[in-house]
Each structure stands twice: as structure tokens, then as C-alpha cells.
VEXDREN-2710 file (C-alpha; in Angstrom, 1 decimal):
% VEXDREN-2710
k/r/px/py/pz
1/UNK/158.3/88.9/96.6
2/UNK/160.4/91.1/99.0
3/UNK/158.2/94.2/98.3
4/UNK/155.0/92.2/98.8
5/UNK/156.2/91.0/102.2
6/UNK/157.7/94.3/103.4
7/UNK/154.6/96.2/102.4
8/UNK/152.7/94.4/105.1
9/UNK/155.4/95.0/107.7
10/UNK/154.4/97.5/110.4
11/UNK/154.6/97.8/114.2
12/UNK/151.9/95.9/116.0
13/UNK/151.9/98.2/119.1
14/UNK/152.3/96.1/122.2
15/UNK/155.7/95.0/123.5
16/UNK/156.4/91.4/124.5
17/UNK/159.1/88.7/124.8
18/UNK/159.8/86.4/121.8
19/UNK/159.8/83.0/123.4
20/UNK/160.5/79.4/122.4
21/UNK/158.0/77.0/124.1
22/UNK/159.0/73.3/124.1
23/UNK/156.8/70.2/124.7
24/UNK/154.0/71.5/122.5
25/UNK/151.5/69.2/120.7
26/UNK/152.8/70.4/117.3
27/UNK/155.2/72.9/115.8
28/UNK/153.7/76.3/115.0
29/UNK/153.7/80.0/115.9
30/UNK/151.5/82.2/118.0
31/UNK/152.0/85.5/116.4
32/UNK/150.1/87.7/118.9
33/UNK/151.9/86.0/121.8
34/UNK/155.3/86.0/120.1
35/UNK/155.7/82.3/120.9
36/UNK/157.4/79.6/118.8
37/UNK/155.7/76.3/119.7
38/UNK/157.9/73.2/119.4
39/UNK/157.1/69.6/120.1
40/UNK/160.6/68.7/121.4
41/UNK/160.5/66.9/124.7
42/UNK/161.6/68.8/127.8
43/UNK/164.3/66.5/129.4
44/UNK/165.7/69.1/131.9
45/UNK/165.3/72.8/132.7
46/UNK/162.5/75.1/131.9
47/UNK/160.0/74.5/129.1
48/UNK/160.2/78.0/127.7
49/UNK/163.1/80.3/126.9
50/UNK/162.9/84.0/125.9
51/UNK/165.3/85.0/123.1
52/UNK/164.3/88.7/122.7
53/UNK/162.6/91.1/125.0
54/UNK/160.5/94.1/123.9
55/UNK/159.4/92.9/120.4
56/UNK/156.2/94.1/118.7
57/UNK/154.2/92.0/116.3
58/UNK/154.0/92.8/112.6
59/UNK/151.5/91.8/110.0
60/UNK/152.6/88.8/108.0
61/UNK/151.7/86.3/105.3
62/UNK/150.8/82.6/105.5
63/UNK/153.5/80.6/107.2
64/UNK/155.5/83.7/108.0
65/UNK/155.5/85.7/111.3
66/UNK/157.5/88.9/111.9
67/UNK/158.4/90.9/115.0
68/UNK/160.4/94.1/115.4
69/UNK/162.6/95.5/118.1
70/UNK/164.1/98.8/117.1
71/UNK/165.9/98.1/113.8
72/UNK/166.2/94.4/114.4
73/UNK/163.7/92.1/112.6
74/UNK/162.8/88.7/114.1
75/UNK/160.9/86.2/112.1
76/UNK/159.6/82.6/112.0
77/UNK/158.8/80.5/108.9
78/UNK/156.8/77.3/109.2
79/UNK/156.4/74.8/106.4
80/UNK/154.9/71.3/106.3
81/UNK/157.3/68.7/105.0
82/UNK/156.9/65.7/102.8
83/UNK/159.2/62.8/103.3
84/UNK/161.3/63.6/100.2
85/UNK/160.8/67.4/100.3
86/UNK/163.7/68.8/102.4
87/UNK/165.6/70.2/99.4
88/UNK/162.6/72.1/98.1
89/UNK/161.5/73.3/101.6
90/UNK/165.0/74.5/102.5
91/UNK/165.1/76.6/99.4
92/UNK/161.5/77.9/99.9
93/UNK/162.1/78.8/103.6
94/UNK/165.3/80.7/103.0
95/UNK/163.9/82.5/100.0
96/UNK/161.1/83.7/102.3
97/UNK/163.6/84.7/105.0
98/UNK/165.7/86.7/102.6
99/UNK/162.7/88.4/101.1
100/UNK/161.4/89.4/104.5
101/UNK/164.8/90.6/105.7
102/UNK/165.2/92.9/102.6
103/UNK/168.4/94.9/103.0
104/UNK/169.0/93.7/106.5
105/UNK/171.8/91.3/107.3
106/UNK/171.2/87.8/108.7
107/UNK/172.6/87.5/112.2
108/UNK/171.3/84.2/113.5
109/UNK/169.0/81.3/112.5
110/UNK/167.5/78.4/114.4
111/UNK/166.5/75.5/112.1
112/UNK/164.2/72.9/113.6
113/UNK/163.9/70.0/111.2
114/UNK/161.6/66.9/111.5
115/UNK/163.5/63.7/111.9
116/UNK/166.8/65.5/111.1
117/UNK/168.8/62.3/110.6
118/UNK/166.1/60.4/108.8
119/UNK/166.2/59.6/105.1
120/UNK/163.1/60.3/103.0
121/UNK/164.9/60.3/99.7
122/UNK/168.5/59.6/98.5
123/UNK/170.0/62.0/101.1
124/UNK/169.7/62.3/104.9
125/UNK/167.1/64.9/105.7
126/UNK/169.6/67.4/107.0
127/UNK/171.9/67.0/104.0
128/UNK/168.9/67.6/101.7
129/UNK/167.9/70.7/103.7
130/UNK/171.4/72.1/103.3
131/UNK/171.2/71.7/99.5
132/UNK/168.0/73.8/99.4
133/UNK/169.2/76.4/101.9
134/UNK/172.5/76.8/100.1
135/UNK/170.7/77.2/96.7
136/UNK/168.6/80.1/98.1
137/UNK/171.7/81.8/99.7
138/UNK/173.7/81.4/96.5
139/UNK/170.8/83.1/94.6
140/UNK/170.9/86.0/97.0
141/UNK/174.7/86.5/97.5
142/UNK/176.5/84.8/94.6
143/UNK/180.3/84.7/95.0
144/UNK/180.1/86.6/98.4
145/UNK/177.9/83.9/100.0
146/UNK/180.6/82.6/102.4
147/UNK/181.0/86.1/103.9
148/UNK/177.2/86.5/104.5
149/UNK/176.5/83.3/106.4
150/UNK/175.0/83.8/109.9
151/UNK/175.5/81.8/113.1
152/UNK/172.9/79.0/113.1
153/UNK/171.7/75.8/114.8
154/UNK/170.2/72.7/113.3
155/UNK/168.0/70.7/115.7
156/UNK/165.8/67.7/115.1
157/UNK/162.2/67.8/116.0
158/UNK/159.2/65.5/115.9
159/UNK/156.2/65.9/113.6
160/UNK/156.1/67.1/110.0
161/UNK/156.8/70.8/110.1
162/UNK/160.0/72.7/109.5
163/UNK/160.4/75.8/111.7
164/UNK/163.1/78.3/111.0
165/UNK/163.5/81.3/113.3
166/UNK/165.8/84.2/112.4
167/UNK/167.1/87.6/113.4
168/UNK/168.4/90.2/111.0
169/UNK/169.5/93.8/111.3
170/UNK/170.8/96.8/109.3
171/UNK/174.3/96.7/110.7
172/UNK/176.8/94.4/108.9
173/UNK/177.9/91.8/111.5
174/UNK/181.3/90.2/112.0
175/UNK/181.2/86.4/111.4
176/UNK/183.6/84.3/113.4
177/UNK/185.3/80.9/112.9
178/UNK/187.2/78.7/115.3
179/UNK/190.8/78.2/114.1
180/UNK/190.7/74.6/115.4
181/UNK/187.7/73.8/113.2
182/UNK/187.1/73.6/109.5
183/UNK/184.4/76.2/108.6
184/UNK/181.2/74.3/108.2
185/UNK/180.7/75.7/104.7
186/UNK/184.0/74.0/103.7
187/UNK/183.3/70.5/105.0
188/UNK/184.2/67.6/102.8
189/UNK/181.8/65.7/100.6
190/UNK/181.0/63.0/103.2
191/UNK/178.8/65.6/104.9
192/UNK/176.6/65.9/101.9
193/UNK/176.7/67.5/98.4
194/UNK/176.3/71.0/99.9
195/UNK/178.1/71.8/103.2
196/UNK/176.1/73.5/106.0
197/UNK/175.7/77.2/105.4
198/UNK/176.6/78.9/108.7
199/UNK/179.3/80.6/110.6
200/UNK/180.6/79.4/114.0
201/UNK/179.6/82.7/115.6
202/UNK/178.4/86.2/114.7
203/UNK/179.0/89.5/116.5
204/UNK/176.7/92.6/116.0
205/UNK/177.1/96.1/117.3
206/UNK/174.0/98.1/118.1
207/UNK/173.2/101.3/120.0
208/UNK/172.4/99.1/123.1
209/UNK/175.7/97.2/122.9
210/UNK/177.2/94.2/121.3
211/UNK/175.6/90.8/120.8
212/UNK/177.4/87.5/120.3
213/UNK/175.4/84.7/118.6
214/UNK/177.0/81.3/118.9
215/UNK/176.2/78.4/116.7
216/UNK/175.1/75.2/118.3
217/UNK/177.4/72.5/117.0
218/UNK/178.9/69.3/118.4
219/UNK/182.5/68.9/119.6
220/UNK/184.4/69.2/116.3
221/UNK/188.2/69.4/115.5
222/UNK/188.9/70.1/111.9
223/UNK/185.8/68.5/110.5
224/UNK/185.8/65.4/112.8
225/UNK/183.3/64.7/115.6
226/UNK/184.9/64.0/118.9
227/UNK/183.9/62.1/122.1
228/UNK/181.2/59.8/120.7
229/UNK/178.8/58.5/123.4
230/UNK/179.9/61.3/125.9
END
């Protein structure tokens, strides 16, 4: 699978900004424009946000878009979801990401999940997604999986499509944890049968300087949520 995807990977020529666009009619990707379209409502601030400047498009397969900036690889995977399919989709999406990344290290992921706190099967949608994501990462990294987890965000979205955006690079990153917080991948069972697979932060060092990717999480001490309603 990795060789099939990477065989199609080549520079697309023109340079552009990779951008999240919110308030779209449906989730999807405009590959040529390097735009991630999301139906999340815009409640404040701009409706678009650039996350990487100077990327060039790469050829891609169905449901997978890739862009390149230097040695860094950016990508987006889109999958339609069935009400009870978050486990399978989580596994499929992360298998596709890891295959596209090849020998690169994952630095950051943005997971946009339809009705994230809904319940299509026996598990909450996010918990089911974590099971599938964790299975794909276990397949790839085995016993070293906890040391390979990137910074990440899980955000609910309307509609019926899972969108996961990622960045990976050749340099091994340094993953960070907050000493006041339990690492997410060690959360207790009440957070689901498979804890979330992400680091609190990730630092990379490139020729153009350091990058710090921070995971988007709620106010947590140990593994407890704080300040409900605030």
C-alpha cells in the first residue's frame, strides 16, 4: 500500500498556502487550491486559517490528498462514515496516513469527526474512533507506539464525513507531556477501551527553525476535566 501511494507522489509545481475553510456546505478537500473544507459554524474570527505556506500539490488517490513543502509532507484523508463505523474508519484512515507518510515521522494530526459525542453503536463515536486509530498505530509501531504519537486534536463536525489532516517529516520529533496531566494514552478505562493516541505537544527541528505543535485539549489535571460550564 505504501509503495502504491508513494509512487504517485511528486511535486505539483505551483506554491500555495494550505488552508482550513470553515462554514462550508460539506466536508471535503480542494486539492488544487490546498483547501480543507469543513462545515463547522464560524462563531467568531475569520472563516479561514492558513496552517502551512508554500506547499505544492502532489498526485493522490481517492479520498487522499497530499502536499509537500521541502521535506515536510502534508495530507488530508476523507472518509464517509456510517453510524456504527467509527472503529473501522479510524483504522482505515490511519493506515492510509501511515502508508502515505512512509519513513516520515508524524508530527501533528487534526481529526474532524462527525457528531463526536454521539453514539451510533455501543461506544461513543470518539471512543470508537480511538479504538480504530490505536489499532492502526499498534500495527505500525508495536511496543514503541507510545513514543511515536504526534500532537493531535479531536473536533466534532456536522455531516457524515471524517476528515483527518496530518503533517509528517523526516526528522524524529520530540514529543512533550504536561507533568500536571496524565498522558492521554494512559487515561483510565472510563475514557473508552482504547485511550486517545496523542502527545500533548510535539517539537520538530528543521533547517528553517523549530516548530511547536500543541494538542487542542480541554482543561485537564491528572485525567479530570476542570471548570465545567466555563
